[in-house]
C-alpha positions as a Markdown table, in Angstrom:
| # | Residue | x | y | z |
|---|---|---|---|---|
| 1 | Unk | 115.6 | 44.5 | 7.0 |
| 2 | Unk | 114.6 | 46.6 | 4.1 |
| 3 | Unk | 116.8 | 45.5 | 1.2 |
| 4 | Unk | 117.3 | 42.3 | -0.5 |
| 5 | Unk | 121.2 | 42.2 | 0.0 |
| 6 | Unk | 120.6 | 42.2 | 3.8 |
| 7 | Unk | 118.6 | 39.0 | 3.9 |
| 8 | Unk | 120.6 | 35.9 | 4.9 |
| 9 | Unk | 117.9 | 33.5 | 3.7 |
| 10 | Unk | 116.5 | 34.2 | 0.2 |
| 11 | Unk | 113.8 | 32.4 | -1.8 |
| 12 | Unk | 114.9 | 31.5 | -5.5 |
| 13 | Unk | 112.1 | 32.6 | -7.8 |
| 14 | Unk | 111.1 | 32.8 | -11.4 |
| 15 | Unk | 108.8 | 35.4 | -13.1 |
| 16 | Unk | 106.3 | 34.5 | -15.7 |
| 17 | Unk | 105.3 | 37.4 | -17.8 |
| 18 | Unk | 107.4 | 40.7 | -18.1 |
| 19 | Unk | 104.9 | 43.2 | -19.3 |
| 20 | Unk | 104.6 | 46.8 | -18.4 |
| 21 | Unk | 103.1 | 46.2 | -15.1 |
| 22 | Unk | 105.8 | 43.7 | -14.1 |
| 23 | Unk | 108.6 | 45.8 | -15.3 |
| 24 | Unk | 107.2 | 49.0 | -13.4 |
| 25 | Unk | 106.3 | 47.4 | -10.2 |
| 26 | Unk | 107.0 | 43.7 | -9.6 |
| 27 | Unk | 110.8 | 43.6 | -10.6 |
| 28 | Unk | 111.5 | 46.8 | -8.7 |
| 29 | Unk | 109.9 | 45.6 | -5.6 |
| 30 | Unk | 112.3 | 42.6 | -5.5 |
| 31 | Unk | 114.9 | 45.0 | -4.3 |
| 32 | Unk | 113.1 | 44.9 | -0.9 |
| 33 | Unk | 112.3 | 41.2 | -0.7 |
| 34 | Unk | 114.3 | 38.1 | 0.4 |
| 35 | Unk | 114.3 | 36.7 | -3.0 |
| 36 | Unk | 116.9 | 35.7 | -5.7 |
| 37 | Unk | 115.8 | 36.1 | -9.2 |
| 38 | Unk | 116.8 | 33.1 | -11.3 |
| 39 | Unk | 114.9 | 33.4 | -14.4 |
| 40 | Unk | 112.2 | 35.3 | -16.5 |
| 41 | Unk | 109.8 | 33.6 | -18.7 |
| 42 | Unk | 108.3 | 35.8 | -21.5 |
| 43 | Unk | 107.3 | 34.7 | -25.1 |
| 44 | Unk | 109.0 | 37.7 | -26.8 |
| 45 | Unk | 112.7 | 36.8 | -27.1 |
| 46 | Unk | 114.2 | 40.2 | -27.6 |
| 47 | Unk | 112.3 | 41.7 | -24.7 |
| 48 | Unk | 112.9 | 38.8 | -22.5 |
| 49 | Unk | 116.6 | 38.7 | -23.1 |
| 50 | Unk | 117.0 | 42.4 | -22.5 |
| 51 | Unk | 115.3 | 42.2 | -19.2 |
| 52 | Unk | 116.9 | 39.0 | -18.3 |
| 53 | Unk | 120.3 | 40.6 | -18.9 |
| 54 | Unk | 119.3 | 43.8 | -16.9 |
| 55 | Unk | 118.5 | 41.6 | -13.9 |
| 56 | Unk | 121.3 | 39.1 | -14.3 |
| 57 | Unk | 119.1 | 36.1 | -14.7 |
| 58 | Unk | 118.0 | 33.6 | -17.4 |
| 59 | Unk | 115.4 | 34.0 | -20.0 |
| 60 | Unk | 113.0 | 31.2 | -21.2 |
| 61 | Unk | 110.4 | 31.4 | -23.9 |
| 62 | Unk | 107.8 | 29.3 | -21.9 |
| 63 | Unk | 107.3 | 28.1 | -18.3 |
| 64 | Unk | 108.0 | 24.4 | -19.1 |
| 65 | Unk | 111.4 | 25.1 | -20.3 |
| 66 | Unk | 112.1 | 27.1 | -17.3 |
| 67 | Unk | 110.9 | 24.6 | -14.9 |
| 68 | Unk | 112.9 | 21.8 | -16.7 |
| 69 | Unk | 116.1 | 23.8 | -16.5 |
| 70 | Unk | 115.9 | 25.8 | -13.3 |
| 71 | Unk | 116.0 | 23.2 | -10.8 |
| 72 | Unk | 116.6 | 25.4 | -7.8 |
| 73 | Unk | 113.5 | 27.6 | -8.2 |
| 74 | Unk | 111.2 | 27.3 | -5.2 |
| 75 | Unk | 108.4 | 30.0 | -6.2 |
| 76 | Unk | 107.0 | 31.8 | -9.1 |
| 77 | Unk | 105.5 | 35.2 | -9.6 |
| 78 | Unk | 102.9 | 35.2 | -12.3 |
| 79 | Unk | 102.0 | 38.3 | -14.0 |
| 80 | Unk | 100.1 | 37.8 | -17.1 |
| 81 | Unk | 96.5 | 38.4 | -18.3 |
| 82 | Unk | 93.6 | 37.1 | -16.2 |
| 83 | Unk | 92.5 | 34.5 | -18.7 |
| 84 | Unk | 96.0 | 33.0 | -18.6 |
| 85 | Unk | 96.3 | 32.8 | -14.9 |
| 86 | Unk | 94.4 | 29.6 | -14.3 |
| 87 | Unk | 96.6 | 27.4 | -16.4 |
| 88 | Unk | 99.9 | 28.9 | -15.2 |
| 89 | Unk | 98.9 | 28.8 | -11.5 |
| 90 | Unk | 97.6 | 25.2 | -11.9 |
| 91 | Unk | 100.8 | 24.1 | -13.8 |
| 92 | Unk | 103.0 | 25.7 | -11.1 |
| 93 | Unk | 101.1 | 24.2 | -8.2 |
| 94 | Unk | 101.0 | 20.8 | -9.7 |
| 95 | Unk | 104.7 | 21.0 | -10.1 |
| 96 | Unk | 105.3 | 21.7 | -6.4 |
| 97 | Unk | 106.0 | 25.5 | -6.6 |
| 98 | Unk | 104.8 | 28.3 | -4.1 |
| 99 | Unk | 102.7 | 31.0 | -6.3 |
| 100 | Unk | 102.2 | 34.6 | -6.2 |
| 101 | Unk | 99.8 | 35.7 | -8.8 |
| 102 | Unk | 98.6 | 39.1 | -9.8 |
| 103 | Unk | 95.0 | 40.0 | -9.7 |
| 104 | Unk | 92.4 | 39.3 | -10.9 |
| 105 | Unk | 93.2 | 35.7 | -10.2 |
| 106 | Unk | 90.9 | 34.3 | -12.9 |
| 107 | Unk | 87.9 | 35.0 | -15.1 |
| 108 | Unk | 85.4 | 32.7 | -13.1 |
| 109 | Unk | 84.9 | 31.6 | -9.6 |
| 110 | Unk | 85.3 | 27.9 | -10.4 |
| 111 | Unk | 88.8 | 28.5 | -11.8 |
| 112 | Unk | 89.9 | 29.4 | -8.3 |
| 113 | Unk | 88.2 | 26.3 | -7.0 |
| 114 | Unk | 90.3 | 24.3 | -9.3 |
| 115 | Unk | 93.5 | 26.0 | -8.0 |
| 116 | Unk | 92.5 | 25.4 | -4.4 |
| 117 | Unk | 92.3 | 21.6 | -5.3 |
| 118 | Unk | 95.9 | 21.5 | -6.5 |
| 119 | Unk | 97.4 | 23.8 | -3.7 |
| 120 | Unk | 98.3 | 21.0 | -1.2 |
| 121 | Unk | 100.9 | 22.5 | 1.3 |
| 122 | Unk | 102.1 | 25.3 | -1.3 |
| 123 | Unk | 101.7 | 29.0 | -0.4 |
| 124 | Unk | 99.3 | 30.6 | -3.0 |
| 125 | Unk | 98.8 | 34.4 | -2.7 |
| 126 | Unk | 96.8 | 36.8 | -4.9 |
| 127 | Unk | 98.1 | 40.2 | -5.5 |
| 128 | Unk | 95.1 | 42.2 | -3.9 |
| 129 | Unk | 97.3 | 45.3 | -3.2 |
| 130 | Unk | 94.4 | 47.3 | -1.8 |
| 131 | Unk | 93.8 | 44.9 | 1.0 |
| 132 | Unk | 97.6 | 45.2 | 1.8 |
| 133 | Unk | 97.9 | 49.0 | 1.7 |
| 134 | Unk | 99.3 | 50.7 | 5.0 |
| 135 | Unk | 95.9 | 52.6 | 5.1 |
| 136 | Unk | 93.9 | 49.3 | 4.9 |
| 137 | Unk | 96.1 | 47.7 | 7.7 |
| 138 | Unk | 95.5 | 50.8 | 9.9 |
| 139 | Unk | 91.8 | 50.7 | 9.2 |
| 140 | Unk | 91.8 | 46.9 | 10.1 |
| 141 | Unk | 93.7 | 47.5 | 13.3 |
| 142 | Unk | 91.2 | 50.4 | 14.2 |
| 143 | Unk | 88.0 | 48.4 | 13.7 |
| 144 | Unk | 89.5 | 45.4 | 15.5 |
| 145 | Unk | 90.2 | 47.3 | 18.7 |
| 146 | Unk | 87.6 | 47.3 | 21.5 |
| 147 | Unk | 87.6 | 51.2 | 21.4 |
| 148 | Unk | 86.6 | 51.5 | 17.8 |
| 149 | Unk | 84.7 | 48.4 | 17.1 |
| 150 | Unk | 81.1 | 48.1 | 15.9 |
| 151 | Unk | 81.6 | 48.7 | 12.2 |
| 152 | Unk | 78.2 | 49.6 | 10.8 |
| 153 | Unk | 78.9 | 50.4 | 7.0 |
| 154 | Unk | 81.6 | 50.8 | 4.4 |
| 155 | Unk | 81.4 | 53.4 | 1.4 |
| 156 | Unk | 83.9 | 53.0 | -1.5 |
| 157 | Unk | 84.1 | 55.5 | -4.4 |
| 158 | Unk | 85.9 | 54.1 | -7.3 |
| 159 | Unk | 86.1 | 55.1 | -11.0 |
| 160 | Unk | 84.1 | 52.2 | -12.7 |
| 161 | Unk | 81.2 | 51.2 | -14.6 |
| 162 | Unk | 79.2 | 48.0 | -14.8 |
| 163 | Unk | 79.1 | 46.3 | -18.3 |
| 164 | Unk | 75.9 | 45.5 | -19.9 |
| 165 | Unk | 75.0 | 41.9 | -20.5 |
| 166 | Unk | 76.6 | 40.5 | -17.5 |
| 167 | Unk | 75.6 | 36.9 | -18.0 |
| 168 | Unk | 77.1 | 37.0 | -21.6 |
| 169 | Unk | 80.4 | 38.4 | -20.1 |
| 170 | Unk | 80.6 | 35.4 | -17.8 |
| 171 | Unk | 79.6 | 32.8 | -20.4 |
| 172 | Unk | 82.0 | 34.0 | -22.8 |
| 173 | Unk | 84.9 | 34.5 | -20.2 |
| 174 | Unk | 85.4 | 38.2 | -21.1 |
| 175 | Unk | 87.5 | 40.4 | -19.1 |
| 176 | Unk | 85.7 | 43.8 | -18.7 |
| 177 | Unk | 87.2 | 46.6 | -16.4 |
| 178 | Unk | 84.7 | 45.4 | -13.7 |
| 179 | Unk | 86.9 | 42.4 | -13.4 |
| 180 | Unk | 90.3 | 44.0 | -14.3 |
| 181 | Unk | 90.0 | 46.8 | -11.7 |
| 182 | Unk | 86.9 | 46.2 | -9.8 |
| 183 | Unk | 88.6 | 43.7 | -7.6 |
| 184 | Unk | 90.7 | 46.6 | -6.2 |
| 185 | Unk | 87.8 | 48.1 | -4.2 |
| 186 | Unk | 86.2 | 44.7 | -3.6 |
| 187 | Unk | 89.3 | 43.4 | -2.1 |
| 188 | Unk | 89.5 | 46.3 | 0.4 |
| 189 | Unk | 85.8 | 46.0 | 1.3 |
| 190 | Unk | 86.1 | 42.3 | 1.8 |
| 191 | Unk | 89.3 | 42.6 | 3.8 |
| 192 | Unk | 87.6 | 45.2 | 6.2 |
| 193 | Unk | 84.0 | 44.1 | 6.2 |
| 194 | Unk | 84.6 | 40.1 | 6.3 |
| 195 | Unk | 82.1 | 37.7 | 4.7 |
| 196 | Unk | 79.5 | 38.8 | 2.3 |
| 197 | Unk | 76.2 | 37.2 | 2.2 |
| 198 | Unk | 74.3 | 39.2 | -0.4 |
| 199 | Unk | 75.0 | 41.4 | -3.5 |
| 200 | Unk | 72.9 | 43.8 | -5.3 |
| 201 | Unk | 73.9 | 46.1 | -8.3 |
| 202 | Unk | 71.9 | 49.2 | -9.4 |
| 203 | Unk | 73.2 | 51.0 | -12.4 |
| 204 | Unk | 71.9 | 53.4 | -15.1 |
| 205 | Unk | 72.2 | 52.9 | -18.9 |
| 206 | Unk | 75.9 | 53.9 | -18.8 |
| 207 | Unk | 76.7 | 51.4 | -16.1 |
| 208 | Unk | 77.2 | 54.0 | -13.3 |
| 209 | Unk | 75.6 | 53.3 | -10.0 |
| 210 | Unk | 76.3 | 51.2 | -7.1 |
| 211 | Unk | 77.1 | 47.7 | -5.9 |
| 212 | Unk | 75.7 | 46.9 | -2.4 |
| 213 | Unk | 77.1 | 44.4 | 0.0 |
| 214 | Unk | 75.4 | 42.8 | 2.9 |
| 215 | Unk | 78.0 | 41.5 | 5.3 |
| 216 | Unk | 77.4 | 38.4 | 7.4 |
| 217 | Unk | 78.3 | 40.4 | 10.6 |
| 218 | Unk | 75.2 | 42.8 | 9.8 |
| 219 | Unk | 77.2 | 45.7 | 8.3 |
| 220 | Unk | 76.5 | 47.1 | 4.7 |
| 221 | Unk | 78.8 | 48.2 | 2.0 |
| 222 | Unk | 78.3 | 50.6 | -0.8 |
| 223 | Unk | 80.7 | 50.5 | -3.9 |
| 224 | Unk | 79.9 | 53.7 | -5.8 |
| 225 | Unk | 80.8 | 53.1 | -9.5 |
| 226 | Unk | 81.6 | 56.7 | -10.3 |
| 227 | Unk | 82.4 | 58.8 | -13.4 |
| 228 | Unk | 85.2 | 61.5 | -13.2 |
| 229 | Unk | 88.5 | 62.6 | -14.7 |
| 230 | Unk | 91.5 | 60.6 | -15.4 |
| 231 | Unk | 93.8 | 59.7 | -13.8 |
| 232 | Unk | 91.0 | 58.7 | -11.4 |
| 233 | Unk | 90.9 | 59.1 | -7.7 |
| 234 | Unk | 89.4 | 56.8 | -5.1 |
| 235 | Unk | 88.4 | 56.9 | -1.4 |
| 236 | Unk | 86.9 | 54.8 | 1.3 |
| 237 | Unk | 84.9 | 55.6 | 4.3 |
| 238 | Unk | 84.3 | 53.4 | 7.4 |
| 239 | Unk | 81.4 | 54.3 | 9.9 |
| 240 | Unk | 81.1 | 53.1 | 13.4 |
| 241 | Unk | 78.7 | 53.8 | 16.2 |
| 242 | Unk | 80.5 | 57.0 | 17.1 |
| 243 | Unk | 83.4 | 57.4 | 14.8 |
| 244 | Unk | 84.3 | 57.6 | 11.1 |
| 245 | Unk | 87.4 | 56.6 | 9.2 |
| 246 | Unk | 88.3 | 58.3 | 5.9 |
| 247 | Unk | 90.9 | 57.0 | 3.5 |
| 248 | Unk | 91.8 | 59.4 | 0.6 |
| 249 | Unk | 94.9 | 58.9 | -1.4 |
| 250 | Unk | 97.8 | 58.5 | 1.0 |
| 251 | Unk | 96.1 | 59.8 | 4.2 |
| 252 | Unk | 93.9 | 58.1 | 6.9 |
| 253 | Unk | 91.6 | 60.3 | 9.1 |
| 254 | Unk | 90.0 | 59.0 | 12.2 |
| 255 | Unk | 87.1 | 61.3 | 13.3 |
| 256 | Unk | 86.3 | 60.8 | 16.8 |
| 257 | Unk | 84.0 | 63.8 | 17.3 |
| 258 | Unk | 84.1 | 66.3 | 20.2 |
| 259 | Unk | 82.2 | 66.9 | 23.4 |
| 260 | Unk | 79.2 | 68.6 | 21.8 |
| 261 | Unk | 75.8 | 70.2 | 22.6 |
| 262 | Unk | 73.9 | 71.8 | 19.8 |
| 263 | Unk | 73.7 | 75.4 | 20.0 |
| 264 | Unk | 76.1 | 75.8 | 23.0 |
| 265 | Unk | 79.4 | 74.1 | 22.1 |
| 266 | Unk | 81.7 | 77.0 | 21.3 |
| 267 | Unk | 85.1 | 75.5 | 20.2 |
| 268 | Unk | 85.9 | 72.9 | 17.6 |
| 269 | Unk | 89.2 | 72.2 | 19.4 |
| 270 | Unk | 88.4 | 71.3 | 22.9 |
| 271 | Unk | 91.1 | 70.7 | 25.5 |
| 272 | Unk | 92.9 | 67.3 | 25.7 |
| 273 | Unk | 93.7 | 64.8 | 23.0 |
| 274 | Unk | 91.0 | 62.1 | 23.4 |
| 275 | Unk | 88.7 | 63.8 | 21.0 |
| 276 | Unk | 88.7 | 65.5 | 17.5 |
| 277 | Unk | 90.4 | 63.8 | 14.4 |
| 278 | Unk | 93.8 | 61.9 | 14.1 |
| 279 | Unk | 95.5 | 62.0 | 10.7 |
| 280 | Unk | 98.1 | 59.7 | 9.3 |
| 281 | Unk | 99.6 | 61.0 | 6.1 |
| 282 | Unk | 102.5 | 60.1 | 3.8 |
| 283 | Unk | 105.2 | 62.8 | 4.0 |
| 284 | Unk | 106.9 | 63.5 | 0.6 |
| 285 | Unk | 109.8 | 65.6 | 2.1 |
| 286 | Unk | 112.2 | 62.9 | 2.0 |
| 287 | Unk | 113.2 | 60.3 | -0.6 |
| 288 | Unk | 112.4 | 57.4 | 1.8 |
| 289 | Unk | 110.5 | 54.1 | 1.6 |
| 290 | Unk | 107.2 | 55.0 | 3.3 |
| 291 | Unk | 106.1 | 57.4 | 0.6 |
| 292 | Unk | 107.1 | 55.3 | -2.5 |
| 293 | Unk | 104.2 | 53.9 | -4.5 |
| 294 | Unk | 105.5 | 50.4 | -4.0 |
| 295 | Unk | 104.7 | 50.8 | -0.3 |
| 296 | Unk | 101.8 | 53.1 | -0.1 |
| 297 | Unk | 99.9 | 51.1 | -2.7 |
| 298 | Unk | 100.6 | 47.8 | -1.0 |
| 299 | Unk | 102.7 | 46.0 | -3.5 |
| 300 | Unk | 105.5 | 45.6 | -1.1 |
| 301 | Unk | 103.3 | 44.4 | 1.8 |
| 302 | Unk | 101.5 | 41.7 | -0.4 |
| 303 | Unk | 104.7 | 40.4 | -1.8 |
| 304 | Unk | 106.6 | 40.4 | 1.4 |
| 305 | Unk | 103.6 | 38.6 | 3.0 |
| 306 | Unk | 104.0 | 35.7 | 0.3 |
| 307 | Unk | 107.7 | 35.6 | 1.1 |
| 308 | Unk | 107.2 | 35.4 | 4.9 |
| 309 | Unk | 104.6 | 32.6 | 4.4 |
| 310 | Unk | 107.1 | 30.6 | 2.7 |
| 311 | Unk | 110.1 | 31.2 | 5.0 |
| 312 | Unk | 107.9 | 30.7 | 8.1 |
| 313 | Unk | 106.0 | 27.5 | 6.6 |
| 314 | Unk | 102.5 | 29.0 | 7.3 |
| 315 | Unk | 99.6 | 28.6 | 5.1 |
| 316 | Unk | 97.4 | 31.8 | 4.7 |
| 317 | Unk | 94.1 | 29.9 | 4.6 |
| 318 | Unk | 91.0 | 32.4 | 4.6 |
| 319 | Unk | 93.4 | 35.3 | 5.2 |
| 320 | Unk | 93.8 | 38.4 | 2.9 |
| 321 | Unk | 95.4 | 37.4 | -0.4 |
| 322 | Unk | 94.4 | 33.8 | 0.0 |
| 323 | Unk | 92.7 | 31.8 | -2.6 |
| 324 | Unk | 89.7 | 31.5 | -0.2 |
| 325 | Unk | 89.5 | 35.4 | -0.2 |
| 326 | Unk | 90.0 | 35.3 | -4.1 |
| 327 | Unk | 87.1 | 32.9 | -4.5 |
| 328 | Unk | 84.8 | 35.1 | -2.5 |
| 329 | Unk | 85.7 | 38.1 | -4.4 |
| 330 | Unk | 85.1 | 36.4 | -7.7 |
| 331 | Unk | 81.6 | 35.4 | -6.4 |
| 332 | Unk | 80.8 | 38.9 | -5.6 |
| 333 | Unk | 82.2 | 39.9 | -9.0 |
| 334 | Unk | 79.8 | 37.4 | -10.7 |
| 335 | Unk | 76.9 | 38.2 | -8.5 |
| 336 | Unk | 77.1 | 41.9 | -9.4 |
| 337 | Unk | 77.1 | 41.1 | -13.1 |
| 338 | Unk | 74.0 | 39.0 | -12.7 |
| 339 | Unk | 72.1 | 41.0 | -10.2 |
| 340 | Unk | 70.3 | 43.7 | -12.4 |
| 341 | Unk | 68.7 | 45.2 | -9.3 |
| 342 | Unk | 67.9 | 42.0 | -7.5 |
| 343 | Unk | 69.6 | 40.5 | -4.6 |
| 344 | Unk | 72.0 | 37.5 | -5.3 |
| 345 | Unk | 73.1 | 35.2 | -2.4 |
| 346 | Unk | 76.6 | 34.4 | -2.1 |
| 347 | Unk | 77.0 | 30.8 | -1.2 |
| 348 | Unk | 80.1 | 30.2 | 1.0 |
């Protein structure tokens, strides 16, 4: 099934927050999910009523009024600013609703621990779309196979800088770009590499440099905080014992090498198909689903995963998008702000 009207069982949902991101990405992705939108909660009445009318649902100025009047709602999508995520998430979980919340889930790691204490048997998923992209899922499939295991290191290049006075940022609960968008590459790196034991950040006076991750499995991760033009581009590379995987925009390249002898090999394309490079790439020839941003960027996968967890009655503990993963990412975020060139241990 691909379209909302095809699903026999649909989850009744409410949405909290109807800003630009919600309107561009979250509301459109509902077309492909097993959901029924009952209400939108947004403090601006004119905007809220217009969007509610467009989507044939009810509008409420605040979440409490929505919960009091919409008795059939089973789950909520929370799409507000990071500082407002914790109170809305805790309110929803305490009231017994399943919760999907946009990244970053909070401003501090202990906020996530408070959410976990209230979760109970409810499903709570964080929108780490980079961990849910088709490219990331292909990378996870490859490194989990016996043929291409033994991951040694990860390189992520992301347009980002580290703010000064990291401790002050944390103490004053500020939301620098390192929080707002730094969780994108971190979520990919955590999903692929696993648990992180140690973090070191090295940057220049402008905040450009690198965040180094030492994984529990012995692999290393390097997040290059890069400068560059806008709109920015990003890329990821995974290195194994005898292979390399490159993710760039909407393509995945698995480099397997060729039978090679220095100074004697004459062909870069030897016979057979068990060597060389395999490429998976989005094709923009047709106006189909697999090349739309909602799908290539992982927005569909993350929200569909949330819906499937609810419908199948499964709790995604410690998996991608879980509060457990969100807690680890927040610990890495905090450690990088405090490192200043010195290793910071991650306590799990």
